[in-house]
C-alpha positions as CSV (number, residue, x, y, z in Angstrom):
1,X,11.1,-30.4,10.4
2,X,11.9,-26.7,11.3
3,X,13.9,-26.3,8.1
4,X,10.9,-27.5,6.0
5,X,8.6,-25.1,7.8
6,X,11.0,-22.2,7.2
7,X,11.2,-23.2,3.5
8,X,7.4,-23.2,3.2
9,X,7.3,-19.8,4.9
10,X,9.9,-18.4,2.4
11,X,8.0,-19.7,-0.6
12,X,4.6,-18.5,0.8
13,X,5.9,-15.0,1.6
14,X,7.6,-14.7,-1.8
15,X,4.4,-15.8,-3.7
16,X,2.2,-13.5,-1.6
17,X,4.6,-10.5,-1.5
18,X,6.3,-10.4,-4.8
19,X,3.9,-12.6,-6.8
20,X,1.0,-10.3,-6.1
21,X,3.0,-7.4,-7.4
22,X,3.9,-9.2,-10.6
23,X,0.2,-10.1,-11.2
24,X,-0.8,-6.5,-10.5
25,X,1.9,-5.3,-12.9
26,X,0.6,-7.6,-15.6
27,X,-2.9,-6.2,-15.2
28,X,-1.7,-2.7,-15.1
29,X,0.4,-3.0,-18.3
30,X,-2.3,-4.8,-20.2
31,X,-5.9,-4.4,-19.3
32,X,-5.6,-1.0,-17.6
33,X,-2.8,0.6,-19.7
34,X,-5.1,3.2,-21.4
35,X,-7.2,4.3,-18.4
36,X,-5.2,7.5,-17.8
37,X,-6.6,9.7,-14.9
38,X,-9.2,7.0,-14.1
39,X,-6.3,5.0,-12.6
40,X,-5.9,7.7,-10.0
41,X,-9.5,7.5,-9.0
42,X,-9.2,3.7,-8.8
43,X,-6.0,4.1,-6.7
44,X,-7.6,6.5,-4.3
45,X,-10.6,4.2,-3.7
46,X,-8.4,1.2,-3.4
47,X,-6.1,2.7,-0.8
48,X,-8.8,4.2,1.3
49,X,-10.8,0.9,1.3
50,X,-7.7,-1.1,2.1
51,X,-7.1,1.1,5.2
52,X,-10.6,1.3,6.5
53,X,-12.1,-2.1,5.4
54,X,-9.1,-4.3,5.8
55,X,-6.1,-3.0,7.8
56,X,-7.9,-1.2,10.6
57,X,-10.5,-3.9,11.3
58,X,-7.8,-6.5,11.4
59,X,-5.8,-4.4,13.8
60,X,-8.8,-3.9,16.1
61,X,-9.4,-7.7,16.1
62,X,-5.9,-8.2,17.4
63,X,-5.8,-5.3,19.9
64,X,-8.9,-4.5,21.9
65,X,-7.6,-1.1,23.2
66,X,-9.1,1.2,20.6
67,X,-7.7,4.4,22.1
68,X,-4.2,2.9,21.9
69,X,-4.5,2.0,18.2
70,X,-6.1,5.3,17.3
71,X,-3.2,7.1,19.0
72,X,-0.8,5.2,16.7
73,X,-3.0,6.0,13.7
74,X,-2.8,9.7,14.5
75,X,1.0,9.5,15.2
76,X,1.4,7.8,11.8
77,X,-0.4,10.5,10.0
78,X,1.7,13.2,11.7
79,X,4.9,11.3,10.9
80,X,4.0,10.9,7.2
81,X,3.0,14.6,7.1
82,X,6.5,15.5,8.4
83,X,8.2,13.2,5.9
84,X,6.2,14.8,3.1
85,X,7.2,18.3,4.2
86,X,10.9,17.3,4.6
87,X,10.8,15.9,1.1
88,X,9.3,19.1,-0.4
89,X,11.8,21.3,1.5
90,X,14.8,19.3,0.1
91,X,13.2,19.2,-3.3
92,X,12.9,23.0,-3.4
93,X,16.5,23.6,-2.5
94,X,18.2,21.5,-5.1
95,X,18.8,24.5,-7.4
96,X,21.0,27.6,-6.9
97,X,19.0,29.9,-9.0
98,X,15.9,31.5,-7.3
99,X,14.0,31.4,-10.6
100,X,14.6,27.6,-10.9
101,X,13.4,27.2,-7.3
102,X,10.2,29.0,-8.1
103,X,9.5,27.0,-11.2
104,X,10.3,23.8,-9.3
105,X,7.9,24.6,-6.5
106,X,5.2,25.6,-8.9
107,X,5.6,22.2,-10.7
108,X,5.5,20.4,-7.3
109,X,2.3,22.1,-6.1
110,X,0.7,22.2,-9.6
111,X,0.9,18.4,-10.0
112,X,0.4,16.5,-6.8
113,X,0.0,13.1,-8.5
114,X,2.6,10.7,-7.2
115,X,4.2,13.4,-4.9
116,X,3.9,11.1,-1.9
117,X,4.9,7.8,-3.4
118,X,7.8,7.3,-1.1
119,X,5.4,7.4,1.9
120,X,3.1,5.0,0.0
121,X,6.0,2.6,-0.5
122,X,7.0,2.9,3.2
123,X,3.5,2.0,4.2
124,X,3.4,-0.8,1.7
125,X,6.7,-2.3,3.0
126,X,5.3,-2.2,6.6
127,X,2.1,-3.8,5.3
128,X,4.0,-6.6,3.5
129,X,6.1,-7.2,6.6
130,X,3.0,-7.7,8.6
131,X,1.6,-10.1,5.9
132,X,4.8,-12.1,6.2
133,X,4.3,-12.4,10.0
134,X,0.7,-13.5,9.5
135,X,1.8,-16.2,6.9
136,X,4.5,-17.5,9.2
137,X,2.0,-17.8,12.1
138,X,-0.4,-19.7,9.8
139,X,2.3,-22.2,8.8
140,X,3.0,-22.8,12.5
141,X,-0.7,-23.7,12.9
142,X,-0.5,-26.2,10.0
143,X,0.7,-26.5,6.4
144,X,-2.8,-26.4,4.9
145,X,-3.6,-23.3,6.9
146,X,-0.4,-21.7,5.8
147,X,-1.2,-22.4,2.1
148,X,-4.7,-21.0,2.5
149,X,-3.2,-17.9,4.2
150,X,-0.7,-17.4,1.4
151,X,-3.4,-17.6,-1.3
152,X,-5.6,-15.3,0.7
153,X,-2.9,-12.7,1.0
154,X,-2.0,-13.1,-2.7
155,X,-5.5,-12.4,-3.9
156,X,-6.1,-9.7,-1.3
157,X,-3.0,-7.7,-2.3
158,X,-3.5,-7.7,-6.1
159,X,-5.9,-4.7,-6.3
160,X,-3.9,-2.8,-3.7
161,X,-0.7,-3.2,-5.7
162,X,-2.5,-2.1,-8.9
163,X,-3.0,1.2,-7.1
164,X,0.6,1.3,-5.9
165,X,2.0,0.8,-9.4
166,X,-0.4,3.5,-10.8
167,X,0.7,6.1,-8.2
168,X,4.5,5.4,-8.7
169,X,4.2,5.3,-12.4
170,X,2.6,8.8,-12.5
171,X,5.7,10.3,-11.0
172,X,8.4,8.0,-12.5
173,X,6.9,7.8,-16.0
174,X,8.4,4.3,-16.2
175,X,6.5,1.1,-16.0
176,X,9.6,-0.9,-15.3
177,X,10.8,1.4,-12.5
178,X,7.3,1.4,-10.9
179,X,7.3,-2.4,-10.9
180,X,10.8,-2.6,-9.4
181,X,9.9,-0.1,-6.6
182,X,6.7,-1.9,-5.6
183,X,8.4,-5.3,-5.8
184,X,11.0,-4.0,-3.3
185,X,8.2,-3.1,-1.0
186,X,6.4,-6.4,-1.5
187,X,9.6,-8.4,-0.8
188,X,9.4,-7.2,2.8
189,X,6.9,-10.0,3.2
190,X,9.8,-12.4,3.1
191,X,11.6,-10.5,5.9
192,X,8.3,-10.6,7.9
193,X,8.1,-14.3,7.4
194,X,11.7,-14.9,8.5
195,X,11.2,-12.6,11.5
196,X,7.9,-14.4,12.3
197,X,9.7,-17.8,12.2
198,X,12.3,-16.8,14.7
199,X,10.5,-14.2,16.8
200,X,6.8,-15.0,16.3
201,X,5.7,-14.1,19.8
202,X,7.4,-10.7,19.7
203,X,6.1,-9.6,16.2
204,X,2.6,-11.0,16.8
205,X,2.2,-8.6,19.7
206,X,3.4,-5.7,17.5
207,X,1.3,-6.7,14.4
208,X,-1.6,-4.5,15.3
209,X,0.6,-1.4,15.4
210,X,2.2,-2.4,12.0
211,X,-1.3,-2.7,10.5
212,X,-2.3,0.8,11.8
213,X,0.9,2.5,10.7
214,X,0.4,1.0,7.2
215,X,-3.2,2.2,7.2
216,X,-2.1,5.7,8.1
217,X,0.2,5.9,5.1
218,X,-2.5,4.8,2.7
219,X,-5.0,7.3,4.2
220,X,-2.4,10.1,4.0
221,X,-1.4,9.5,0.4
222,X,-5.1,9.2,-0.6
223,X,-6.3,12.4,1.1
224,X,-3.1,14.6,0.7
225,X,-2.0,13.5,-2.8
226,X,-4.6,11.7,-4.9
227,X,-8.0,13.2,-3.8
228,X,-6.8,16.9,-4.2
229,X,-5.7,16.1,-7.8
230,X,-9.1,14.7,-8.6
231,X,-10.8,17.9,-7.3
232,X,-9.8,19.9,-10.4
233,X,-12.8,21.3,-12.4
234,X,-14.1,18.9,-15.0
235,X,-17.2,18.4,-17.1
236,X,-20.0,16.4,-15.4
237,X,-19.3,13.3,-17.5
238,X,-15.6,13.3,-16.5
239,X,-16.7,13.7,-12.8
240,X,-19.0,10.8,-13.2
241,X,-16.2,8.6,-14.6
242,X,-14.0,9.6,-11.6
243,X,-16.7,8.6,-9.1
244,X,-17.3,5.3,-10.9
245,X,-13.6,4.4,-10.8
246,X,-13.3,5.6,-7.2
247,X,-16.3,3.3,-6.2
248,X,-14.8,0.5,-8.2
249,X,-11.6,0.6,-6.2
250,X,-13.6,0.6,-3.0
251,X,-15.9,-2.3,-4.1
252,X,-13.0,-4.4,-5.3
253,X,-11.3,-4.2,-1.9
254,X,-14.6,-4.8,-0.1
255,X,-15.3,-8.0,-2.0
256,X,-11.7,-9.3,-1.6
257,X,-11.7,-8.5,2.1
258,X,-15.0,-10.3,2.5
259,X,-13.5,-13.4,0.8
260,X,-10.3,-13.0,2.8
261,X,-12.0,-13.1,6.1
262,X,-14.2,-16.1,5.2
C-alpha cells in the first residue's frame, strides 16, 4: 500500500514538475517564438504575479504569524542581492587585462536581461520542491485528491515556466539549454514528493518558509533584472506593447491562481 502511494507521488511530481516545463517549452518555441522583448514584459508580470498572488497568499494561509514570514521575505531578498553581487564580482575578475575587465563590466551593466537567471532557478527549484511536498500531502489525503492536486499544480506552473524559459534563453541564447536548466529546477518537485512521503510532518511545517523564499527570488529577479531593462526609452507604441504584455502576464497568473484555489 505504501509502495503504491510512493509510486503515485513520484508520477504526480514528475508530471507536475517536469511536465509543466515541457509544455511551457513547447509554447515558448512555437506560439511565442517571435515575440522578442515582449517576452521580457510577460516574464516580469508573470513572476511578480506568481509571488504576490500565489506564493505569498499560500504561505500566509499556512502560517498566521505575518511578521515571521515577512522577516523571511526580507532575508530572502538580501540573500539573493548578495548572491547577485558575488556573481558580478566573480564575473568581472575572469580576465587579466584591465581593458577586458572594463568591457566585460560595461556589457554586464548595459544588458541586464537574464543576469540573475541563477537566482531565478534557485527560487524555481525551491518552489518546485514545495509543490512536491504539497502533492505528497494530497496523495496521503486520498488518490483522487492527489490527482487533482497534480493537475492543479501542472496547470498553475505552465505560465510561470514560460517566463523562466524566456529569461534563461535571453542569456544562454539557446532554446535547448534553457529547457534543460528549467527542467532541472522543475525536477526538484520529485525530491519534494519523496521528502514529503518520508518526512511529511517536518516539511509541512517548513512549507510556508519555502514558499516565501521562492517568492523573494521572483520579486528580486523581476525588480532588479527585468523591470530595469524595460525602462529604456521607447516610442509610445512600444511602451504600450510592453504594458499590455506585462498585464497579460499578471492576468494569466491571476486566472490560473483563481482556478487553482477553487
